[in-house]
C-alpha positions, -999 to +999 in steps of 0.1 A: +347+294-334+360+259-340+339+229-352+344+193-345+327+160-354+327+130-330+311+097-340+281+089-319+278+056-301+258+028-316+230+033-291+230+071-292+194+072-306+182+047-280+151+036-298+122+025-277+125-011-266+101-033-285+071-046-266+075-081-255+058-105-279+060-137-258+026-152-250-003-169-266-016-159-300-053-167-296-059-172-334-031-197-338-039-213-304-075-220-315-065-231-350-038-255-338-056-269-308-089-276-325-071-289-356-049-313-336-080-323-316-099-331-348-069-351-363-065-370-330-102-379-330-100-389-367-070-411-362-085-427-331-118-434-350-099-449-379-080-472-355-112-481-339-127-490-373-098-514-380-100-529-346-137-534-347-135-549-382-109-573-371-129-584-341-160-588-362-143-609-388-128-632-362-162-639-346-179-640-380-155-667-393-161-689-362-198-687-366-199-690-404-176-720-406-201-745-392-228-733-416-205-737-446-196-772-434-232-782-433-239-768-467-209-786-482-219-819-465-254-816-480-239-809-514-216-839-512-244-862-501-263-856-534-268-889-554-234-898-570-216-928-583-210-950-552-174-956-562-165-919-566-153-907-532-138-874-542-148-837-540-148-835-578-180-821-590-185-796-561-194-762-574-204-745-542-238-736-558-253-740-523-234-709-512-243-687-541-272-672-522-256-664-489-219-662-498-220-625-508-238-617-476-213-637-455-183-620-469-161-651-470-138-671-493-138-709-494-110-732-505-117-769-510-089-795-512-091-832-520-075-859-498-042-853-516-041-816-505-047-804-540-068-773-543-100-781-561-119-749-556-109-713-546-138-689-546-148-656-530-184-648-534-182-610-534-182-595-568-176-558-559-148-536-571-114-539-555-108-523-522-081-497-515-048-515-513-036-498-481-068-506-462-066-543-473-030-545-463-037-531-429-065-556-424-044-585-436-016-575-411-041-571-383-059-604-389-029-625-398-030-660-413-047-677-383-082-662-388-097-692-407-121-721-402-109-755-413-132-784-417-135-820-432-157-831-460-170-867-457-192-887-481-199-915-458-196-919-421-159-922-414-149-915-450-130-883-457-130-871-492-115-836-487-110-805-466-122-769-468-110-736-454-132-706-448-113-672-446-126-636-445-130-619-479-105-591-473-117-572-503-153-570-490-141-563-455-117-536-467-145-519-487-168-519-457-140-505-435-132-479-461-168-467-462-168-462-424-133-445-426-148-422-452-175-412-428-148-406-401-127-385-425-158-365-435-166-357-399-129-348-393-130-325-423-162-310-410-146-302-377-116-286-394-139-265-416-159-255-385-126-245-369-118-223-398-152-207-397-147-200-359-111-186-364-122-162-391-145-141-369-120-143-341-093-130-364-116-102-375-125-094-339-088-093-329-075-075-360-074-042-340-048-058-317-021-048-343-033-012-342-033-013-304+003-026-303+013+002-327-003+028-305+015+013-275+048+016-293+041+052-301+033+059-264+064+040-253+084+063-276+069+093-258+040+102-280+012+105-255-011+121-280-016+087-296-050+072-289-064+037-291-086+025-319-122+016-312-126-021-321-160-037-327-155-062-300-171-046-269-145-059-245-116-045-265-136-012-269-139-009-232-102-016-226-092+010-253-115+036-237-101+029-203-066+031-215-072+064-233-086+078-201-055+067-182-033+083-208-053+115-206-048+115-168-011+108-173-008+137-198-025+161-173-003+149-145+029+153-166+018+187-178+012+199-142+045+184-131+063+200-160+047+234-153+056+231-116+092+221-125+094+251-149+081+274-121+106+260-096+134+265-121+123+300-128+121+308-091+155+293-085+171+313-113+153+344-100+167+338-065+202+333-080+199+365-100+187+384-069+215+368-047+241+376-073+229+412-075+230+416-037+264+401-034+278+423-062+262+455-049+267+450-012+295+426-005+315+437-036+314+473-025+324+464+010+354+444-003+363+473-026+362+497+004+383+474+025+408+471-003+410+509-006+414+513+032+441+487+032+460+505+005+457+538+023+469+522+056+498+507+037+508+540+022+507+558+056+525+529+073+553+530+047+560+567+056+553+568+093+553+532+108+569+505+086+560+479+112+524+480+101+532+475+065+531+436+065+496+437+082+484+462+056+497+440+028+481+409+043+447+426+045+451+437+008+460+401-002+431+386+017+407+412+002+420+405-033+415+367-027+379+373-014+372+395-045+384+367-068+363+341-049+333+365-051+337+367-088+337+329-091+306+327-069+288+354-090+297+335-121+282+303-108+250+321-096+245+342-128+269+339-158+285+373-166+272+385-199+245+359-204+218+385-204+238+413-220+257+394-247+236+362-253+242+325-250+268+322-278+291+347-261+286+332-227+294+297-239+325+309-257+336+326-225+329+295-205+348+272-228+376+298-231+380+299-193+383+261-191+408+262-220+430+286-200+427+265-169+433+232-186+460+238-213+465+200-218+430+194-229+416+203-264+383+221-263+360+224-294+329+245-296+303+242-324+271+263-326+247+263-354+215+282-358+202+313-340+209+305-303+208+341-289+171+347-292+159+317-272+136+321-241+154+330-209+146+298-191+159+277-221+190+299-224+198+295-187+191+257-189+214+252-219+242+272-203+238+252-170+239+219-189+271+228-207+286+242-175+278+212-154+289+187-181+323+204-184+327+205-147+319+168-143+341+158-172+371+177-161+367+169-124+362+131-127+373+120-161+406+137-169+399+139-206+422+149-234+395+162-256+361+178-250+336+188-277+306+210-271+279+212-298+247+233-298+223+231-327+190+249-333+169+239-363+133+233-373+131+202-350+141+221-318+174+224-300+201+199-293+231+201-271+258+175-267+290+175-246+314+146-255+346+138-236+372+110-239+380+108-202+381+078-180+345+081-168+320+055-159+318+026-183+281+024-177+258+054-175+242+060-141+219+090-146+206+089-110+240+096-094+252+130-085+232+162-080+247+176-112+233+149-135+200+150-116+197+187-120+204+185-157+178+158-161+152+179-142+159+209-163+155+190-196+124+171-185+108+203-172+111+217-207+096+186-222+128+173-236+149+141-234+181+137-215+207+110-220+240+101-204+257+076-227+291+059-229+313+065-259+336+040-276+363+031-268+361+054-237+344+086-226+309+098-220+283+119-238+258+142-223+230+148-247+198+169-243+171+172-270+146+200-265+114+201-287+101+231-306+076+238-279+105+246-255+116+274-279+084+293-273+085+317-244+060+308-216+047+336-194+047+324-157+026+340-130+044+354-100+013+352-078 
């Protein structure tokens, strides 16, 4: 008994394909969409605060300028030296009461354009520099009220300019922006509070995906978890019910397939017995009669000798053909000597017929005490694999491996012939028959390409297939 080792192809295990993960993650979808919505609303509200502040300051300066002009005129008209026509002595005390409320800055210049007074009436703390810079850029230098200060009719003693107090305006805008940011933060916090229960409710989704992966790998005994979310619970219960129906259907189908295989093998056994007992005896009788006729013709009538020899040759050919048919119907020695001897005889026959091809046979474990239906199926798989390889691939090397261990039974037939580069398990009655046999026993059948060339036939039978099953003949 020779042993060999052939490297398996990279995809010999053929793990189950991962489940597609493209789609929408509800938790991330809610988190990102609501967060982006809150940020967009916050940015829009901040922009609106700046725009409204700018519009308010423009209208406010236009209205406030005339009031300031009147107050300055009243202050200049106070009794003074009649020869002093200047703005010296102005202290803007008339604006002390309303200046902080107006939020303005006043600059007074004399007739020579010299700044006499620069005063902002707001005494609050400095505003955030970025907010002040944005307001300054938004308003520009043109938002101002310019007026003339006169002491007598027609006499100009100075000019004044009223501008917005950007520090006060920035503090006011910042207070409103703070409210907007607080509302935005509240929306984000609410989003997190909503996502947390959604995450907890959808946590069983990972368990559901794990169960689906097990089922895809062939473990139909896996069952869905029971989530707290009633919709998911109903889906899980319905899916488990479908899996149970599928299990029952597959079990009934497997039982039917096993019964059909058993009936087919029984018919083959019966047909082989009938051919051997009836047709074989008839051919043996014809051969004996032809030999007798040949012997008599040789002594008395030599002209009949060629006919007698032709009958003997045809009979011998028919006997040889009958032996081949009987071997196909029921392997000689499979029941009497066991699977190991039958496989050695099968490989030995091919070795004699194909001297240019190297045959290797490896068997490990107790393979002679397997159930009858499994023994016949394993023999048929090896027989059909060798036939297909040598008929279609013209290989130079063929390796047969049969292993029985604690995990079940595995059989592989590798060849390096010029077979199909891509497996096509549905083509040919031989491959279809092998697949039906393996699936009827609850196993897995694969037809895989080898590198750089060749094909592998692999069948894996579970431990359950090694237990004899009594079938009814009713």
